[in-house]
C-alpha positions as CSV (number, residue, x, y, z in Angstrom):
1,M,-10.1,5.2,3.7
2,R,-9.3,2.6,1.1
3,A,-7.0,2.7,-1.9
4,V,-6.5,0.3,-4.7
5,I,-2.9,1.0,-5.9
6,Q,-1.9,-0.1,-9.3
7,R,1.7,0.1,-10.7
8,V,1.2,1.5,-14.2
9,T,3.2,2.2,-17.4
10,R,0.6,4.9,-18.1
11,A,-2.9,5.9,-17.0
12,S,-5.4,8.6,-17.8
13,V,-8.9,10.0,-17.0
14,M,-11.3,11.4,-19.5
15,V,-14.5,13.3,-18.7
16,D,-16.9,14.1,-21.6
17,G,-14.3,13.2,-24.1
18,S,-11.6,15.4,-22.7
19,I,-8.5,14.2,-20.8
20,V,-8.5,15.7,-17.3
21,G,-5.5,13.8,-15.9
22,S,-2.8,11.7,-17.4
23,I,0.5,10.2,-16.3
24,G,3.3,8.0,-17.6
25,K,5.1,5.4,-15.4
26,G,4.0,5.5,-11.8
27,L,0.9,4.7,-9.7
28,C,-2.8,4.9,-10.3
29,L,-4.8,5.2,-7.2
30,L,-8.5,4.4,-6.8
31,V,-9.5,6.1,-3.5
32,G,-12.6,5.5,-1.4
33,I,-13.7,7.4,1.7
34,T,-15.9,6.0,4.3
35,N,-18.0,7.5,7.2
36,G,-15.8,8.3,10.1
37,D,-12.6,8.8,8.2
38,E,-10.3,11.3,9.9
39,P,-7.1,13.2,9.1
40,K,-5.1,10.3,10.5
41,D,-6.5,8.1,7.7
42,I,-5.1,10.5,5.2
43,E,-1.8,10.5,6.9
44,Y,-1.6,6.7,6.9
45,L,-2.5,6.3,3.3
46,V,-0.2,9.0,2.0
47,R,2.7,7.7,3.9
48,K,2.1,4.2,2.6
49,I,1.5,5.2,-1.0
50,L,4.6,7.3,-1.2
51,N,6.9,4.7,0.4
52,L,5.6,1.3,-0.9
53,R,8.4,-0.5,-2.6
54,L,6.6,-1.5,-5.8
55,F,9.4,-0.8,-8.3
56,D,12.8,-2.4,-9.3
57,D,16.0,-0.7,-8.4
58,E,18.7,0.3,-10.9
59,D,20.1,-3.3,-10.8
60,G,16.7,-4.9,-11.6
61,K,16.1,-6.1,-8.1
62,M,12.4,-6.3,-7.5
63,W,10.4,-4.5,-4.8
64,K,13.3,-2.1,-3.9
65,K,12.0,1.4,-4.8
66,G,9.0,3.6,-4.2
67,V,7.4,6.2,-6.4
68,Q,9.3,8.9,-4.6
69,D,12.6,7.2,-5.0
70,L,12.2,7.1,-8.8
71,D,10.5,10.5,-9.2
72,L,7.5,8.9,-10.8
73,E,3.9,10.2,-11.3
74,I,0.6,9.5,-9.4
75,L,-2.9,9.6,-10.9
76,S,-5.6,9.6,-8.2
77,V,-9.2,8.9,-8.9
78,S,-12.0,9.2,-6.3
79,Q,-14.1,6.1,-6.2
80,F,-17.0,5.7,-3.7
81,T,-17.8,2.3,-5.1
82,L,-14.9,0.8,-3.1
83,Y,-17.3,0.8,-0.2
84,A,-20.1,-1.1,-1.9
85,K,-21.9,-3.8,-0.1
86,T,-24.0,-6.6,-1.7
87,E,-25.1,-8.6,1.3
88,K,-28.9,-8.3,0.6
89,G,-29.0,-9.1,-3.0
90,L,-27.3,-8.1,-6.2
91,K,-27.8,-4.3,-6.2
92,P,-24.8,-2.6,-4.6
93,D,-25.5,-0.5,-1.4
94,F,-23.2,2.4,-0.9
95,H,-24.2,3.5,2.7
96,L,-20.7,3.0,4.0
97,A,-19.3,5.6,1.6
98,M,-19.0,9.1,3.0
99,K,-21.7,11.4,1.5
100,S,-20.3,13.4,-1.4
101,S,-21.0,16.7,0.3
102,L,-18.4,15.7,2.9
103,S,-16.1,13.5,1.0
104,K,-15.2,16.1,-1.7
105,D,-13.4,18.2,0.8
106,F,-11.9,15.2,2.5
107,Y,-10.6,13.9,-0.9
108,E,-9.2,17.3,-1.7
109,R,-7.3,17.3,1.6
110,F,-5.9,13.8,0.7
111,L,-4.7,15.2,-2.7
112,Q,-3.2,18.2,-1.0
113,K,-1.3,16.0,1.5
114,L,0.1,13.9,-1.4
115,K,1.2,17.1,-3.1
116,D,2.7,18.5,0.1
117,D,4.6,15.3,0.9
118,Y,5.8,14.6,-2.6
119,R,5.7,17.0,-5.5
120,A,2.6,18.8,-6.7
121,D,3.7,18.6,-10.4
122,R,3.8,14.8,-10.2
123,I,0.2,14.4,-8.9
124,Q,-2.8,14.3,-11.3
125,D,-6.4,13.4,-10.6
126,G,-9.7,12.8,-12.2
127,Q,-12.8,14.9,-11.6
128,F,-14.6,14.3,-8.4
129,G,-18.2,13.1,-8.8
130,A,-18.0,12.9,-12.6
131,M,-18.6,9.8,-14.8
132,M,-15.0,9.1,-15.8
133,D,-13.4,6.9,-18.4
134,V,-10.3,5.7,-16.7
135,A,-7.5,4.0,-18.7
136,I,-5.1,2.0,-16.6
137,H,-2.2,0.2,-18.2
138,N,-1.2,-2.0,-15.2
139,D,2.5,-2.9,-15.1
140,G,3.1,-6.5,-13.9
141,P,0.2,-6.7,-13.1
142,V,0.8,-5.2,-9.7
143,T,-2.2,-4.2,-7.6
144,I,-2.1,-3.5,-3.9
145,I,-5.1,-2.8,-1.6
146,L,-4.7,-0.6,1.4
147,D,-7.3,0.2,4.1
148,S,-6.5,2.7,6.8
149,R,-8.8,0.8,9.2
150,Q,-7.1,-2.6,8.7
151,K,-3.5,-1.7,9.7
């Protein structure tokens, strides 16, 4: 699994002109799933995401608090394009991304784990498999890339 994590002041997802997920201050996650991902990959990413120290503390000291510490929100967006390859030309090849028939359930297990380990009411997401208009207001900018296979 791979996640691009962005610290945001706000973020939202629209599908067909309607907002399906929206948060204020917190983290926006772009999440990709690859062939062979297992429950341990979910465990690793959820633990890292919830505990990464990407926020200032009450005294303004940088990199001291995580999303859980400050009771912030998370917007998660499934994104198979995180596993694109362009080795044989200019057209992206997505064969490393898990097939959508399998990855939908896997992604839903990832979301459920986030909700179980944090607070369900603080987790929003997009719409799996849809063409989404994602608005990300990156704070910093701060962008971190995690890969469960490159620990």
